[in-house]
C-alpha positions, -999 to 999 in steps of 0.1 A, spaced: 103 -343 357 134 -320 372 143 -286 358 172 -292 338 155 -320 318 122 -293 321 141 -268 303 162 -288 275 124 -307 267 108 -270 261 141 -256 242 136 -290 221 102 -286 215 108 -246 202 136 -254 182 120 -286 161 85 -269 161 60 -299 155 82 -324 175 60 -320 204 27 -311 192 -4 -335 191 1 -362 160 -28 -345 145 -29 -333 103 -54 -299 124 -21 -281 137 -8 -282 98 -43 -275 78 -34 -245 57 -62 -219 64 -52 -199 34 -19 -185 16 -11 -154 7 -30 -143 -25 -46 -176 -27 -78 -183 -48 -106 -196 -36 -104 -237 -38 -125 -268 -26 -96 -292 -17 -77 -289 15 -39 -282 17 -13 -289 45 20 -282 55 44 -288 85 76 -300 96 77 -344 110 112 -345 129 134 -378 117 159 -380 139 174 -367 170 212 -373 164 217 -352 148 185 -336 156 165 -327 121 131 -324 106 119 -325 69 93 -299 57 61 -314 37 38 -294 15 8 -320 9 -26 -314 -13 -53 -334 -15 -75 -341 -46 -93 -312 -67 -125 -340 -59 -127 -376 -38 -98 -377 -22 -111 -405 -2 -108 -427 -39 -78 -410 -54 -41 -424 -45 -13 -406 -27 19 -397 -50 51 -389 -28 71 -360 -53 106 -358 -51 131 -336 -65 170 -334 -71 198 -315 -71 209 -326 -46 196 -296 -28 165 -287 -48 136 -282 -32 99 -303 -43 81 -274 -27 94 -245 -52 99 -267 -85 76 -296 -77 48 -281 -61 51 -243 -75 65 -245 -107 55 -276 -121 24 -294 -111 12 -282 -79 -27 -266 -78 -11 -232 -75 17 -212 -93 27 -179 -82 20 -145 -106 22 -108 -98 29 -113 -58 0 -140 -55 -13 -166 -68 -31 -182 -92 -51 -219 -102 -27 -243 -126 -49 -255 -156 -29 -293 -153 -26 -296 -119 -19 -329 -108 -44 -332 -78 -68 -333 -102 -60 -373 -104 -40 -380 -70 -35 -366 -36 1 -349 -36 29 -351 -11 61 -330 -17 89 -333 4 117 -311 8 148 -336 16 173 -342 25 175 -317 57 191 -283 44 167 -281 15 143 -252 12 127 -252 47 132 -285 61 168 -286 85 191 -300 111 203 -277 141 236 -293 142 258 -284 109 277 -315 115 246 -333 94 259 -310 63 293 -324 60 292 -355 37 255 -360 30 249 -390 6 219 -411 -9 209 -422 23 169 -418 21 164 -436 57 151 -403 64 126 -399 39 107 -434 50 109 -421 91 91 -392 73 66 -416 57 58 -434 87 52 -407 110 37 -389 80 11 -419 79 5 -418 118 -2 -384 112 -26 -392 84 -43 -427 93 -72 -423 67 -40 -425 41 -27 -462 56 -29 -488 30 -43 -462 1 -24 -468 -32 11 -454 -28 34 -440 -56 67 -421 -59 75 -401 -87 103 -372 -91 130 -361 -120 168 -352 -125 188 -366 -93 154 -376 -78 169 -405 -102 186 -419 -73 164 -410 -46 127 -424 -58 144 -459 -65 160 -460 -36 135 -453 -15 109 -479 -31 140 -506 -28 139 -495 8 101 -500 13 104 -533 -6 131 -550 17 120 -535 51 82 -551 45 68 -516 62 28 -512 57 31 -489 28 8 -499 -2 34 -485 -30 26 -497 -61 50 -480 -85 75 -450 -95 77 -427 -122 108 -406 -131 114 -382 -149 148 -371 -170 166 -390 -143 200 -397 -135 201 -434 -135 238 -444 -145 262 -416 -147 285 -427 -170 259 -429 -198 242 -401 -185 268 -375 -188 283 -391 -221 244 -381 -237 248 -345 -237 273 -345 -268 251 -366 -292 223 -346 -282 240 -315 -290 253 -326 -324 217 -340 -332 205 -303 -327 235 -285 -344 245 -275 -312 282 -289 -320 295 -297 -353 301 -331 -370 342 -323 -364 336 -320 -327 309 -349 -326 339 -371 -344 359 -362 -317 339 -372 -286 330 -403 -305 365 -414 -310 391 -396 -298 379 -387 -256 342 -388 -249 325 -363 -223 329 -394 -194 360 -398 -198 372 -363 -201 354 -352 -168 373 -382 -156 408 -374 -163 398 -335 -152 389 -348 -115 414 -370 -113 442 -342 -128 456 -367 -153 446 -353 -186 457 -377 -217 469 -355 -246 440 -371 -266 415 -353 -241 435 -321 -241 434 -322 -282 394 -324 -275 394 -296 -256 416 -275 -275 392 -282 -307 355 -283 -293 363 -255 -268 348 -223 -285 320 -243 -296 305 -256 -261 311 -220 -246 285 -213 -270 261 -233 -255 259 -211 -224 235 -186 -242 210 -213 -245 189 -228 -219 208 -266 -215 175 -277 -198 151 -265 -221 171 -259 -257 140 -241 -279 138 -220 -248 149 -181 -245 168 -169 -214 155 -151 -192 172 -119 -192 159 -99 -162 176 -124 -136 203 -138 -126 215 -176 -131 185 -204 -122 194 -225 -92 183 -255 -112 223 -256 -129 228 -268 -92 228 -306 -110 251 -299 -137 275 -283 -108 270 -322 -95 273 -341 -126 307 -318 -129 322 -311 -96 357 -312 -89 362 -309 -125 391 -280 -131 415 -279 -158 449 -277 -154 466 -242 -160 490 -260 -189 463 -253 -212 459 -218 -224 431 -201 -209 420 -184 -240 410 -215 -256 394 -237 -222 363 -246 -224 343 -231 -193 333 -259 -175 305 -247 -158 293 -229 -188 288 -262 -203 257 -267 -194 245 -245 -173 214 -219 -174 193 -190 -167 161 -191 -150 127 -193 -161 116 -160 -149 88 -177 -129 113 -193 -104 125 -158 -91 88 -148 -83 88 -183 -62 116 -176 -41 103 -139 -38 72 -155 -26 85 -179 -4 108 -154 15 79 -136 25 70 -137 62 35 -139 57 35 -169 31 60 -186 59 35 -181 86 5 -194 64 31 -226 57 36 -229 92 74 -227 81 106 -211 93 140 -208 82 167 -227 108 201 -217 102 200 -198 70 186 -163 66 171 -171 29 146 -198 12 164 -206 -18 148 -231 -48 180 -249 -42 207 -251 -19 243 -249 -29 252 -259 6 236 -295 0 251 -299 -33 287 -289 -27 289 -308 6 269 -342 -12 296 -372 -13 309 -372 -51 308 -412 -55 273 -416 -44 264 -400 -80 282 -429 -99 257 -455 -83 238 -471 -111 199 -471 -102 198 -495 -132 204 -529 -111 174 -513 -89 149 -510 -115 155 -544 -124 151 -556 -89 118 -530 -87 102 -547 -118 108 -581 -104 91 -572 -72 57 -564 -96 61 -527 -91 51 -508 -125 81 -486 -130 77 -455 -154 109 -440 -167 100 -404 -188 120 -380 -208 110 -345 -217 128 -342 -252 145 -310 -252 163 -315 -222 205 -315 -228 212 -321 -195 203 -357 -187 191 -362 -231 163 -390 -235 189 -408 -259 209 -425 -230 177 -430 -212 156 -451 -235 186 -471 -245 193 -477 -208 154 -486 -202 155 -510 -234 187 -530 -225 172 -534 -189 142 -548 -203 155 -574 -229 190 -583 -218 187 -580 -181 153 -588 -173 145 -608 -205 110 -588 -209 93 -591 -245 81 -555 -260 42 -552 -248 41 -526 -270 63 -512 -297 75 -482 -302 54 -456 -310 35 -423 -308 15 -410 -281 -15 -384 -283 -28 -359 -266 -55 -336 -283 -50 -350 -315 -13 -343 -316 14 -365 -310 26 -358 -275 60 -380 -277 69 -416 -277 66 -447 -258 75 -486 -253 61 -509 -228 81 -540 -212 49 -553 -197 53 -531 -159 84 -515 -171 75 -483 -197 93 -456 -215 76 -426 -228 91 -389 -240 70 -361 -238 74 -340 -269 82 -302 -263 89 -309 -227 124 -297 -206 141 -312 -184 111 -303 -155 87 -316 -183 51 -307 -163 64 -267 -164 69 -267 -204 42 -292 -214 19 -296 -185 -11 -313 -205 9 -339 -217 23 -345 -188 -10 -347 -168 -16 -376 -196 14 -395 -188 9 -389 -152 -28 -400 -152 -22 -432 -176 7 -441 -152 -13 -444 -119 -42 -459 -136 -17 -486 -150 -29 -479 -187 -9 -476 -218 -7 -438 -230 -31 -434 -261 -16 -443 -293 -44 -429 -316 -52 -398 -323 
């Protein structure tokens, strides 16, 4: 090898970290995280290079099951945003084995690794510790999830003992796009991945339906008046309103609705839109999770012809402040000793965050309009199990629209019969939510749960997850 090529190889290996290491999981094994309690399972983290043009590497965190990992399925978890971290939210706020407390870690009582091996992926590049070394990558990021499939193929090479294992893809929020699209790609490409099903929580499935659901949810929970809801229903609904604002063609009808409902909707700034019964964390800044709302409404700004004192603050319409736990997670992953233990580093950014504003702001707006309903239909037809679930306190993607879309897909498009009629399901002798099944397609609500359901109803979420993996109906008796 000539000297220039040798130098280039050394530089490339240095930048892409794991790219030039031997393909083995031993290098990625975590000895112990700072403040971690003693556990009997193994966990791993590191990078997998998914492309060279431009160079990019995705960061993952893998947790083996608490007991008998060789007999339990493998589950990939993806958070949405776009731009939010599956490490920060999924693993350390929602359902991983640890949660951050007092600068250290404590065990989570209802961790999902009780029943599965969990693989958390920060994607696309630019989210969390994942990165590209070329700024050109971040211009016009799309729904394209080819990198995720490349990641999986390389990951199975590194962890060959999981090849052929029952495999499920799960996620929430904008992962309502990522999860079905990745499953569709796996099915169509016929790669050797033993995909059994998908589960998506509070997912963005259809922009037109999902953005029109919050006002009815507000009204049903006493947040807006009867008069305001009638205006949205009969004069100008929220989907139309946001579309007119984005196209800078606000009609007199929609302008009238804005003026009438502005004060009521501005009051929603004082509540957590992702969990309408929760108190706000008043000691910390704005939650990074509101990036999902920015995605839904980006490009919308009201024309100056309307009197400013009456204008709705659209950014506050669905904004929320974080649960204080989020700030603890951010502090934890910005510690150098934590990053060293995780085999992680920051590339191109100076600070790790739960969500990336840059990814969200550079995401191709048109992709959010792609309906996932046809893709879900394809997946059901292919024989996969599909579970769509909703925390019933989420006002950002309310269960109202989701439930209607799943029922329409099952009965009108797929012509499937109801195999389990709509009814309550139970955990610990209490109603845990409501569910309906149409063969391998199922819908469920989680009672008292937020947009990030496992964070607010951990026991109920674990029951739902366990039943899904086993292919069983949720328990409908106390």
